[in-house]
C-alpha positions as CSV (number, residue, x, y, z in Angstrom):
1,M,0.0,0.0,0.0
2,R,1.4,3.5,-0.7
3,C,0.9,6.3,1.0
4,A,-0.2,9.5,-0.6
5,R,1.6,12.7,-0.5
6,K,-0.3,15.7,0.7
7,Q,-1.1,18.3,-2.0
8,I,1.5,20.5,-3.0
9,D,0.9,24.1,-3.6
10,F,4.3,25.6,-3.7
11,I,7.9,24.2,-4.2
12,G,10.4,27.1,-3.3
13,H,8.9,30.0,-5.5
14,Y,7.2,27.6,-7.9
15,R,3.6,27.6,-7.8
16,V,2.3,24.0,-8.4
17,S,-0.9,23.7,-10.6
18,G,-1.1,19.8,-10.9
19,K,0.3,16.5,-11.3
20,I,1.5,15.6,-14.7
21,G,2.6,12.0,-13.9
22,E,4.5,9.6,-11.6
23,G,7.0,6.7,-11.8
24,G,9.6,4.8,-9.8
25,M,11.8,7.9,-9.6
26,G,9.2,10.3,-8.1
27,E,6.1,12.5,-9.4
28,V,6.1,15.0,-11.9
29,Y,4.3,18.4,-11.4
30,R,3.4,21.3,-13.8
31,A,4.1,24.5,-12.1
32,T,4.5,28.4,-12.6
33,D,8.1,30.0,-11.8
34,T,6.5,33.1,-10.0
35,R,9.9,35.1,-10.4
36,L,10.1,34.6,-14.3
37,N,6.5,33.9,-15.2
38,R,7.1,30.7,-17.1
39,E,5.7,27.2,-17.0
40,V,8.1,24.4,-15.6
41,A,8.0,20.8,-14.8
42,I,9.1,19.8,-11.3
43,K,10.3,16.2,-10.5
44,V,9.8,15.5,-6.9
45,L,11.8,12.4,-5.5
46,P,9.8,9.7,-3.5
47,E,10.3,10.5,0.4
48,V,12.4,7.4,0.8
49,F,15.0,8.7,-1.5
50,A,14.6,12.4,0.0
51,N,15.4,11.1,3.3
52,D,18.7,9.1,2.2
53,S,21.7,11.5,2.2
54,E,23.7,9.3,-0.1
55,R,20.7,9.3,-2.8
56,M,20.4,13.0,-2.3
57,A,24.1,13.6,-3.0
58,R,23.8,11.4,-6.1
59,F,20.8,13.2,-7.2
60,R,22.6,16.6,-6.9
61,R,25.6,15.4,-8.9
62,E,23.3,14.0,-11.6
63,A,21.4,17.5,-11.8
64,Q,24.8,19.0,-12.3
65,V,25.7,16.9,-15.1
66,L,22.1,17.1,-16.8
67,A,22.5,21.0,-16.4
68,S,25.7,20.9,-18.2
69,L,24.1,19.3,-21.4
70,N,22.6,21.2,-24.3
71,H,20.5,18.7,-26.7
72,P,17.2,19.2,-28.3
73,N,16.0,15.7,-26.9
74,I,17.1,16.5,-23.4
75,A,15.1,18.9,-21.0
76,I,16.9,22.0,-19.8
77,I,17.4,21.8,-16.1
78,H,16.4,25.2,-14.3
79,G,17.5,24.2,-10.8
80,I,17.1,22.2,-7.7
81,E,14.7,22.9,-4.7
82,E,15.2,20.8,-1.8
83,D,14.1,17.1,-3.0
84,A,13.0,18.3,-6.4
85,L,14.5,18.9,-10.0
86,V,12.9,22.0,-11.9
87,M,13.2,21.7,-15.5
88,E,11.8,22.9,-18.9
89,L,8.1,21.8,-19.5
90,V,8.1,19.9,-22.8
91,E,4.4,19.7,-24.0
92,G,3.3,16.7,-25.8
93,P,2.1,13.0,-25.6
94,T,3.8,10.8,-23.2
95,L,5.8,7.6,-24.1
96,A,2.8,5.3,-23.2
97,D,0.7,7.5,-25.5
98,L,3.0,6.8,-28.3
99,S,3.2,3.2,-28.0
100,P,0.2,0.9,-28.9
101,E,1.3,-1.7,-26.6
102,K,1.9,0.7,-23.8
103,S,5.5,-0.7,-23.7
104,L,9.0,0.7,-24.7
105,V,9.8,-2.6,-26.5
106,H,9.6,-1.9,-30.3
107,S,7.7,-4.6,-32.1
108,S,10.3,-5.4,-34.5
109,V,12.7,-6.5,-31.8
110,H,12.6,-10.4,-31.3
111,S,14.3,-12.5,-28.6
112,C,16.1,-15.9,-29.7
């Protein structure tokens, strides 16, 4: 059984407007940057990760690496807020929406 997080209204100076999705690495929310008046996506780590100092150190290192990348297929990292990664909001369908089998396995891939 999974415990539900309480509703989030703000993360730092970002006003949260709703949940976009969730997975094993956390929940993703749509939010407004109240300082720059732009829409962003915020990935909030699961509480079990946020309470683990080693995982948080790794999370911060990975965020620094991601922030150094510049590629059209990688969301831009805007910053870190406590246990959350603030990034570019990319509009469009999810991977699940794009796959008819709701799977990342391509139909032409066969096992022997």
